[in-house]
C-alpha positions in Angstrom: -66.3 61.6 84.9 -65.7 64.5 87.1 -68.5 65.3 89.6 -70.7 68.3 88.9 -71.5 71.0 91.4 -74.7 72.8 90.9 -74.2 76.5 90.6 -70.6 76.2 89.7 -71.1 76.1 85.9 -71.6 79.3 84.0 -75.1 80.4 83.3 -76.7 78.5 80.4 -76.3 79.8 77.0 -79.3 82.2 76.2 -81.1 81.7 72.9 -81.2 85.2 71.7 -83.3 86.7 68.8 -80.3 86.3 66.6 -80.4 82.5 66.9 -84.1 81.9 67.0 -87.0 82.4 64.5 -90.5 83.4 64.6 -92.2 80.0 64.9 -95.9 80.3 66.1 -98.2 83.3 65.6 -101.5 84.2 67.3 -104.2 85.4 64.9 -107.2 87.3 66.3 -109.9 88.5 63.9 -107.4 88.4 61.0 -104.7 90.4 62.9 -101.4 88.8 64.2 -101.2 90.0 67.8 -98.6 87.8 69.1 -95.5 85.8 67.9 -93.5 83.2 69.8 -89.9 82.6 68.7 -88.2 79.2 68.9 -85.7 76.8 67.4 -86.3 73.3 66.1 -84.6 70.4 64.3 -85.8 67.2 62.6 -83.4 64.3 62.1 -83.7 61.3 59.8 -83.0 57.9 61.3 -79.4 58.1 60.3 -78.9 61.4 62.1 -79.0 63.6 59.0 -80.7 67.0 59.6 -83.9 67.1 57.5 -85.1 70.5 59.0 -83.4 73.0 61.2 -84.5 76.4 62.5 -82.5 78.6 64.8 -79.4 77.4 66.8 -80.1 73.8 67.4 -76.6 73.1 68.9 -76.7 75.6 71.7 -77.1 74.1 75.1 -80.6 74.4 76.7 -82.4 72.7 79.5 -84.7 70.0 78.1 -86.6 69.9 81.5 -88.9 67.0 81.7 -87.9 65.9 78.0 -85.1 64.2 79.8 -87.2 61.9 81.9 -87.2 58.9 79.4 -83.4 59.3 79.3 -83.1 59.4 83.0 -85.3 56.2 83.1 -83.0 54.6 80.6 -80.2 55.3 83.0 -82.3 53.7 86.0 -83.1 50.6 83.9 -79.3 50.2 83.2 -78.7 50.5 87.0 -81.2 47.5 87.8 -84.6 49.2 88.0 -87.1 46.5 87.1 -90.7 47.7 86.8 -93.6 46.5 84.5 -94.2 48.7 81.5 -97.1 50.6 83.1 -95.0 51.7 86.0 -91.9 52.3 83.9 -93.9 54.6 81.6 -94.9 56.5 85.0 -91.2 56.9 85.8 -91.0 58.7 82.4 -94.0 60.9 83.1 -95.0 64.4 84.0 -98.3 63.0 85.1 -101.6 64.7 85.5 -102.3 63.4 88.9 -105.1 61.1 87.7 -106.2 58.2 90.0 -104.3 55.5 88.1 -101.1 57.6 88.0 -101.1 58.4 91.7 -101.9 54.7 92.6 -98.9 53.8 90.3 -96.6 56.0 92.3 -97.8 54.4 95.5 -97.2 51.1 94.0 -93.5 51.8 93.1 -92.9 53.2 96.6 -94.5 50.1 98.4 -92.5 47.9 96.2 -89.2 49.3 97.6 -90.4 49.7 101.1 -90.8 53.6 101.1 -93.5 56.0 101.7 -94.6 59.3 100.2 -92.3 61.2 102.6 -89.2 59.9 100.8 -90.1 61.6 97.5 -88.9 65.1 98.5 -91.0 66.6 95.6 -92.7 70.0 96.3 -96.3 69.5 97.6 -98.7 70.3 94.6 -102.1 69.9 93.2 -102.7 67.6 90.2 -101.9 69.0 86.8 -105.2 68.0 85.4 -108.2 70.2 86.1 -110.7 67.4 86.8 -108.2 65.5 89.0 -107.5 68.8 90.9 -111.2 69.5 91.4 -111.7 66.0 92.7 -109.1 66.4 95.2 -110.6 69.6 96.4 -114.0 68.3 96.6 -112.8 65.5 98.8 -111.2 68.1 101.1 -107.8 67.0 100.1 -104.7 69.2 99.9 -101.5 69.6 98.0 -99.1 66.7 98.4 -95.8 65.4 97.2 -97.5 62.5 95.7 -99.6 64.6 93.4 -96.7 66.5 92.0 -96.3 65.8 88.3 -92.7 64.5 88.7 -93.5 62.0 91.6 -93.3 59.0 89.2 -89.7 59.9 88.3 -88.8 60.4 92.0 -90.5 57.1 92.9 -88.3 55.4 90.1 -85.1 57.1 91.4 -85.8 55.9 94.8 -86.5 52.3 93.7 -83.2 52.4 91.8 -81.4 53.6 94.9 -82.9 50.6 96.9 -82.0 48.2 94.3 -78.4 49.3 94.4 -78.2 49.6 98.2 -77.6 53.5 98.0 -78.9 55.9 100.5 -82.2 57.5 99.9 -82.2 60.6 102.0 -79.9 62.6 99.7 -80.7 61.0 96.5 -81.3 64.3 94.8 -77.8 65.6 95.5 -75.8 66.0 92.3 -72.9 64.0 93.7 -75.2 61.0 94.7 -74.2 57.8 92.9 -77.7 57.7 91.1 -77.3 61.3 89.8 -73.7 60.7 88.8 -74.8 57.5 86.8 -77.6 59.6 85.1 -75.0 62.4 84.2 -72.9 59.7 82.6 -75.9 58.1 80.7 -77.0 61.4 79.1 -73.9 62.1 77.0 -74.0 58.5 75.9 -77.6 59.0 74.6 -77.2 62.5 73.2 -73.6 62.2 71.8 -72.6 65.4 73.4 -71.2 66.4 76.7 -73.1 68.0 79.5 -72.0 71.7 79.8 -74.5 73.1 82.4 -76.1 71.8 85.5 -79.0 73.3 87.6 -81.9 72.2 89.8 -85.1 71.2 88.1 -88.6 72.4 89.4 -88.9 69.1 91.2 -85.6 69.5 93.0 -83.7 66.9 90.9 -80.4 67.8 89.1 -81.1 69.2 85.6 -78.5 68.5 82.9 -78.3 70.5 79.6 -78.4 69.3 76.1 -78.9 70.8 72.6 -82.0 70.2 70.6 -79.7 68.3 68.2 -78.5 65.9 71.0 -82.2 65.6 72.5 -83.5 64.5 69.1 -80.6 62.2 68.5 -81.2 60.5 71.9 -85.0 60.0 71.3 -84.2 58.5 67.8 -81.8 56.1 69.5 -84.6 55.1 71.9 -87.1 54.7 69.1 -84.8 52.2 67.2 -83.3 50.4 70.1 -83.6 46.7 70.5 -86.6 45.6 72.6 -84.4 43.9 75.2 -82.2 46.9 75.8 -82.8 49.5 78.5 -83.5 52.1 75.8 -85.9 49.6 74.1 -87.7 48.8 77.4 -88.3 52.5 78.0 -89.5 53.1 74.4 -91.8 50.0 74.6 -93.2 51.1 78.0 -94.1 54.7 76.6 -95.7 53.2 73.4 -97.8 50.8 75.4 -99.0 53.5 78.0 -99.1 56.9 76.4 -101.6 58.2 78.8 -99.4 57.3 81.7 -96.6 59.5 80.4 -98.8 62.6 80.5 -102.5 62.2 81.1 -105.7 61.0 79.4 -106.6 64.5 78.3 -103.3 65.8 77.5 -102.1 66.9 73.8 -98.9 64.7 74.1 -100.9 61.5 74.6 -103.3 62.3 71.7 -100.3 63.0 69.3 -98.5 59.7 70.3 -101.7 57.7 70.0 -102.3 59.2 66.6 -98.9 57.7 65.4 -98.4 54.1 66.6 -94.8 53.4 67.5 -94.0 57.1 68.2 -92.5 58.1 71.6 -92.3 61.6 73.0 -92.1 63.9 75.9 -92.9 67.5 76.7 -91.0 69.7 79.2 -91.4 72.9 80.9 -90.4 76.3 79.2 -91.5 75.1 75.8 -89.4 72.1 75.3 -90.8 69.1 73.3 -89.3 66.0 71.6 -91.0 63.2 69.5 -89.4 60.3 67.7 -91.5 58.3 65.1 -91.4 54.6 64.9 -89.0 54.9 61.9 -86.4 56.8 63.9 -87.1 60.1 62.6 -87.1 62.7 65.5 -88.1 66.4 66.1 -87.1 68.5 69.0 -88.5 72.1 69.5 -87.8 74.8 72.1 -90.0 77.8 72.4 -87.8 80.8 73.4 -90.3 82.5 75.7 -91.4 79.1 77.3 -95.0 79.6 76.3 -97.0 76.5 77.0 -99.7 77.1 74.3 -97.0 77.4 71.6 -95.2 74.0 72.2 -97.8 71.7 70.6 -98.4 74.0 67.7 -94.7 74.1 66.9 -94.4 70.3 67.1 -97.4 69.8 65.0 -96.0 72.2 62.3 -92.7 70.4 62.2 -94.3 67.0 61.8 -96.5 68.4 59.0 -93.3 69.7 57.3 -92.1 66.1 57.4 -95.1 65.0 55.5 -97.1 63.6 58.2 -100.9 64.0 58.2 -103.5 63.1 60.7 -106.7 64.9 62.0 -105.1 65.1 65.5 -102.1 66.8 64.0 -104.3 69.1 62.1 -106.2 70.2 65.2 -102.9 70.7 67.2 -101.3 72.7 64.4 -104.1 75.3 64.3 -105.8 75.5 67.9 -108.7 78.1 68.0 -108.4 81.6 69.5 -111.7 82.4 71.2 -113.5 85.8 71.7 -116.8 86.0 73.5 -116.9 82.1 73.6 -116.6 81.8 69.9 -113.8 81.2 67.5 -112.3 84.4 66.2 -108.9 83.2 65.2 -106.1 80.6 65.6 -102.6 79.8 66.6 -100.5 78.6 63.6 -97.0 77.8 62.6 -95.1 80.5 60.8 -94.1 79.6 57.3 -90.3 79.6 56.6 
């Protein structure tokens, strides 16, 4: 495979209004005051498209939805961690105590320190965790950044293979080239665009269709395979992949055997235990619309659960009381 050069590829294809649909609407006091457009696809275990809205074959950046796929590449390269820590490698964590301790444990295991992470300094994602750091006179750090688990796993993979760690985020580093080869194997489509993610790591494109296909493959994989080990780690530690108070963890806990990952700019993918998979992308990147869109898609597949019902119609407040809701647009 030829090496990628970040910035050399043409800009990613933009999902215009012509290829996306109204997906989530915000209702306040009976008036629709806002709509979020998006695209989504639902696949059967055999890859058949069960539902499709918008252009699900256009390239997009899955952002952190790719972390379980990146972790699969790392396991194939020899990363050997217990399930709790492997789930953390797949995470956009909340900066809770157990998660920060886990990142430190991964780093200690490969003889490195926080300084090797090269993640931007940040506060914990979780409000309570952030306030705890501030109360203790703490400050932003690379360790607290939500991608530090992924970066620790990347560093451990480099150490296991005898690769340099100072430039491990370069797109032409052996680790990143191996990840770039693994992603098409899992998604079933080539990488067409390369960028730099928010954490500084290379970011490779995929379509919603390819993303759903990859997660379906992980969900159905043999337990001893790299894909199966990653899926098992997520299933056993859903709170490590996001956080104890996050909507992603609540959804996965409600459907045993499911795996999933949310990403920035409104990306989200979930695969059920039976191999059905759903991937969504909110065009304007709105965080609030992402769980609503996923819940609506899962309901359209016939799934039902109180957690799903709550996420499909979260309240809109006015003066501290409920005056409306977010809800999926019917098609």
